[in-house]
C-alpha positions as CSV (number, residue, x, y, z in Angstrom):
1,M,-2.2,-14.7,-29.2
2,K,-2.1,-17.2,-26.5
3,D,-3.2,-14.6,-23.9
4,I,-6.3,-14.0,-26.0
5,V,-7.2,-17.6,-26.4
6,A,-6.7,-18.3,-22.7
7,T,-8.9,-15.3,-21.7
8,A,-11.6,-16.4,-24.0
9,I,-11.4,-19.8,-22.6
10,L,-11.8,-18.7,-19.0
11,T,-14.6,-16.4,-20.0
12,A,-16.4,-19.2,-21.7
13,A,-15.9,-21.5,-18.7
14,A,-17.1,-18.8,-16.2
15,S,-20.2,-18.1,-18.5
16,L,-21.3,-21.7,-18.8
17,G,-20.5,-22.3,-15.0
18,C,-23.0,-19.5,-14.3
19,V,-25.9,-21.5,-15.3
20,P,-25.6,-24.1,-12.7
21,F,-24.7,-21.4,-10.2
22,V,-28.0,-19.7,-11.0
23,T,-30.1,-23.0,-10.8
24,M,-28.6,-23.9,-7.5
25,F,-30.6,-21.1,-5.8
26,A,-33.8,-21.7,-7.9
27,E,-34.0,-25.6,-7.2
28,G,-32.7,-25.8,-3.7
29,Q,-33.4,-29.2,-2.0
30,R,-35.7,-30.5,-4.8
31,A,-32.6,-31.8,-6.8
32,T,-31.5,-35.3,-7.0
33,A,-28.1,-36.5,-5.7
34,S,-26.5,-36.6,-9.5
35,E,-28.1,-33.1,-10.0
36,Q,-26.6,-31.9,-6.7
37,V,-23.1,-33.2,-7.8
38,T,-23.4,-31.6,-11.3
39,T,-24.4,-28.3,-9.8
40,A,-21.5,-28.5,-7.4
41,V,-19.0,-29.1,-10.0
42,G,-20.5,-26.2,-12.1
43,V,-20.3,-23.9,-9.2
44,V,-16.8,-24.8,-8.5
45,A,-15.8,-24.3,-12.1
46,F,-17.6,-21.0,-12.2
47,L,-16.0,-19.6,-9.1
48,A,-12.4,-20.8,-10.0
49,A,-12.8,-19.5,-13.6
50,A,-14.1,-15.9,-12.3
51,G,-11.3,-15.9,-10.0
52,L,-8.7,-16.7,-12.5
53,T,-10.3,-14.2,-14.9
54,V,-10.0,-11.5,-12.2
55,E,-6.4,-12.4,-11.4
56,R,-5.4,-12.5,-15.1
57,G,-7.2,-9.5,-16.3
58,G,-8.0,-7.2,-13.3
59,L,-10.7,-4.9,-12.7
60,A,-11.8,-4.4,-16.4
61,A,-12.0,-8.3,-16.8
62,A,-14.2,-8.5,-13.8
63,V,-16.5,-5.9,-14.8
64,L,-16.9,-7.4,-18.2
65,L,-17.4,-10.8,-16.7
66,L,-20.0,-9.5,-14.2
67,F,-21.9,-8.1,-17.2
68,L,-21.6,-11.4,-19.1
69,T,-22.7,-13.4,-16.3
70,G,-25.7,-11.2,-15.7
71,L,-26.8,-11.8,-19.4
72,V,-26.3,-15.5,-18.9
73,H,-28.4,-15.3,-15.7
74,D,-31.2,-13.4,-17.3
75,T,-31.3,-15.9,-20.2
76,A,-31.3,-18.9,-17.8
77,Q,-34.3,-17.2,-15.8
78,R,-36.3,-16.4,-18.9
79,R,-36.0,-19.7,-20.6
80,A,-36.8,-23.0,-19.1
81,L,-33.6,-24.8,-19.6
82,S,-33.7,-28.5,-19.4
83,R,-31.9,-30.6,-16.9
84,Y,-29.5,-31.9,-19.7
85,V,-28.7,-28.5,-20.7
86,R,-27.8,-27.4,-17.2
87,A,-25.7,-30.6,-16.7
88,S,-23.9,-30.1,-20.0
89,C,-23.1,-26.5,-19.3
90,A,-21.6,-27.6,-15.9
91,W,-19.3,-30.3,-17.5
92,V,-18.2,-28.2,-20.3
93,S,-17.3,-25.4,-18.1
94,V,-15.1,-27.8,-16.2
95,A,-13.6,-29.1,-19.4
96,L,-12.9,-25.5,-20.5
97,L,-11.3,-24.8,-17.0
98,L,-9.1,-27.8,-17.4
99,S,-8.1,-26.9,-20.9
100,Y,-7.1,-23.4,-19.7
101,I,-4.9,-24.9,-17.1
102,G,-3.3,-27.1,-19.5
103,L,-2.8,-24.2,-22.0
104,D,-1.2,-22.1,-19.2
105,R,1.2,-24.5,-17.9
106,G,2.3,-25.8,-21.5
């Protein structure tokens, strides 16, 4: 049961971290300093969660995560997400990643 919960937490962290990863390419240099920090935090959380998912679940988990992040990417591109939604996705992604680390070590 602990493995299922840990995998779900990692998947949610990677999915939410995908939103700032996508907007990083869309906004570029137009972002303010606080938005750039939030984007950097979200991108680091996304890459770390994706790497841990691949390490934990193997190739099947990587393929499923690729499809899920593709769905998140399409949704983020089609909807005009507000700045607050993108920031909250980044910080919730980091919180989920830290909770996975605590769950994995405990």
